[in-house]
N, C-alpha and C positions, 0 to 999 in steps of 0.2 A: 262803731268803733269799740274795740276791746278796752275795758278799763284796767288800769294798773292795780296790782294786788300788793298787799303787804309782804315784805320779805325781811329776812335777817341775814346780815353779812358781817363777819368780824366783830360780833357782839353788839352791832347797831341794828335796831329795828327801824325800817323804813315804812311809813304808813301814808298812803295817798289820800287826799281829800279833794272833792270836787264841789264847787259852788256855782249855782245858776244865779246870776245877778243881772239887773236891768241895764241896758245900754244907756238909759237916761232915767234917773230916779224921778225927775220931774214929769216924765211921760212914760209911765210903766208899761203901756201897751206898745211901745216902740221896739220891743224885742229884747232878747237876753243874750248873754254870752256865758260860756263856761270858764271858770277860773280854776286852775289846778294849783294845789299846794302839796308839799310833802313834809311830813312830820318825821323827825329823827329823834330817837331816844335810845339810851343804853338798855340793853336787855337786862342787865344787872339791877337797874333802877325799878323794874317791875312797873306797877301802875302809879308810881309816885307823881304827885302833882308838881309841875315845874312851870315857871313863867315862860311865856311865848317870846321868841325872838323872830322877827320877820325880816327876811332878806329878799329884796326884789331884784330879779335879774331879767334881762331882756330890755325891750324898749318899745316905743310906740310903733305899731304896725308890723312888728315881727316877733316871733315866739322865742322863748329861751329853751335851750336844750334841757331835757329832764334827766338829771343824773340818776344812774342806776348802779350804785355801789360806791366803793371807796376809791376807785381808780380815776374818778373825775370825768369819765366819758359815758 
């Protein structure tokens, strides 16, 4: 599968992040899943350190759409 790349649109930088996490932390050999997150920051902020805001979308058993730009789709 092709991994998402960072891109800039309308002054906002979109940076993808991928994490491999165990299905069960009490049984680490039970397999892993990949968790996707996207970081948004203003290009004008440069590398300024900002606090994280986490928003969970989607639900148990089904994925959430991965937004690609400011159009919401």
